[in-house]
N, C-alpha and C positions, 0 to 999 in steps of 0.2 A: 430322134424325136424324144422329147421329154415324156416321162410318165405322168400320172395324175394322182393327186391326193384326194381320197374319198372320205368325207366326214359322214359317218353312219349312225343314225339313231337306233338304239337297242331297247328292248323291253324294260319297263320300270319294275316289273314283277312277274307277270305271267309270261313265260318264255315263248308262248305262241303269238305274242303281240309284236311280230316283226314283219316287215313288208317283203313281198316276193322280190322286189328289186334289190333290197338290202342283202338278201340271201344270195342272189345272183352275183352281186359285186363281191361279196365275201369269198365266193367260190373261185373267182377269176383273178383276184389281186395276188401280188407276189409276197406281200408282207402285211400282217395285221398288227397294229399298235393299240395298246390299251393300258389304262392306269393300273389295273389289277388283272394280270394275265389269267388268274384262276377263274375270274368271272367270265371272261370271254371264252375260255376253253370249255366251260360248262355249256355255253351257248353253241359253240362250234361242234362239240361232241353230240349234242342233242340233234343237230341237223346233219351229222356225218360229214362235216367239212374239215379237211386236213390241210392246214396252211401254216407256214412259219409265223410264230407269235412272239412279240417282244414288248417289254414294258415301256411306257412313256408317261412321265408324270412331272410334277412341278420341280422335282429334284434332278431331272435329266440334265446331263452336262451339255455344254456347248458342243463338245466333240461328238456326242451321240446325235445331236440335232444335225450337225454337219454331215454325218454319215448317212442319215435319212435323206437329206437333200441330195447327196451324191447319188444315192440309189435312184431317186426320182429323175435326176438329170441323165442317168444311164438308161432310162426308158422303163424302169420298173414302176408298177402301180402299187400304191400303198393305201391301206384303209386305216382310219383312226376311229375307234369306238370308245364310248364312255363306259363306266361300270354299269350305268343304267340311265336310260333317257337320251336326250340330245347332248352331244359333246359341247364343251365350252360353257354350258349352263351350270355354274358351280362345279366346274370340272376343268382340268388343265387341257391345253391344246391350242390356245390362242397363239403362243409363240411359234408353233410349227406352221400354223396357217399363215401368219404374217411373213415367215421366212419363205414360204412358197410364193406369196405375192411379190416379195422383193426379188425373187429369182425367176419370175415369169413362169412359174409352174402352175398349171391349171388346178383349181380346187373345185370339187363338186360335192354338193350336200345331198345326201339321201335322207329325207326327213323321216322321223319316226316318233314314238311316244315321248311325251314330256310330262313330268310330274306337275310342273307349274300349270300348264294348260288343262291337264286332267282335273286337278283340284279346282281350278277356277270354273270350269264347266260344271262340275258336280255341285259347286257351292250355291248356284242359283242367284248369286249376286249380280245385279245389273248395273252397269256403269260404262262410261265411254273411255275410261283409262284405268290402267293398273300398273303397279310397280313391283318388280321382283327384288326382294331384299337379300337373297342368298340365304346363308345360314345366319340366324339371329345371333348377334354378338352376346357376350356374357355381361352380367351384372351392371357396372357403371356405364359401359358402352351401350348396353341394351336400353337402359333408362334414358341415356342421352339421345339415342336414335328416336325413341318414342316421344320425347319432348320436342324434337325437331318436327316430327309428324304432327304433333298437336299444335305447333305454332304456324304450320304451313297452310297452304290453300287446301281446305279439307272437303271441298265439294265433290261428292261421289267418287272418291278415290279408293281403289281396292289395293290392298297390300298383301303380298304373298311371300311366305318365308318358310324355310326348313327349320325344324327344331329337334334338339336331342331330348329323348323321353325323360331323362333325369332332370332336365331344366324346364320342362313344359309348364308345371304349376307356377314356378317362379315368374316365368314369362307372362302367364295369364294374370297373375297378381299385379305385375308392373303395368300391364295393359289396362287393368281396371283402375289402378291408382292414377294413371296419366291420361287415358283416353275415355275412361268411364265404362259403364256396363254395356258396351256396344255388342252388336251381333257378331258372332264368330263362327267359322266353319273349320272343322278339323278332319283331315283325311289321313287315315292311318293304314299302312300296308296296302296301298292301292294296287289293285288287280291281283292281289295274292289271296291265299286261302282264307286268311283272317282279316280281310278288308273291313274297315269300319269307317262310316261317315257320321259325323256329329255336327249338328247346327243348333245354335241357341245363343243365349247371352254369355258374357264372360263368366258371370257367377254360376250359371248353369254348367258351363264347361268345367269350372273348378270342381264342382260337386260331382260331375260325371267321371272325371279322371282322377279323383282324389285317392282312390284305392290303388293307383299305380297304372302304368301304361308301358308297353313295349313296342318295338318296331320302328319303321321309318315314318316320320310325321311331316305333313305339309299343312300349314295353317293359312287361312284366308280371312282377312278382316276388311270391313268396309267402313271407312271413316267419313261420316256425313258432315256437312257444314252446319255447325251449331251456333253460328254467329247471328 
């Protein structure tokens, strides 16, 4: 009988934000895969879980993928976790999941925290649709993306993206130039000790973060229909 691949959501910051089911699965699998083994070992050590751990990322070779599939076909259970949050959301892992589907290996998802949904919930923006943009591209590609948003159907659309602290102000200025002084929500270091939520206009955000910013940042904007 084939084993099973478990896709497990992990905390986005606070290490205690993990489900009981996730801990149970991590204790029973034969192998745990993660993009960054240091991150998962910190989690496992905190909960006194001792299991073989191996890296799996976008650079993993076909040979490595085939070895994982072979383990699953031999009846071993494997868990795949992201560095933080739900796997495959701005995180490698899709190839492994599709290989399991192609080989009739069962895939089970143990849901957990998500930076995208956490920021959306905290923003207070109401709308019937949202789009996750992943990591905001740089410079010309960023401005091209924002112009595409400006030209599209803009009625009650919420956009969520991750941004590097060093590029945050440049992104805000491009948003202002292309989309106007719209309302914006910034979630920094969510669930961590120095968590910060900011909501205001783009100009207010530029003023607020002008002195510098650190940490992991998720931005939510709502683009209204201005036609």
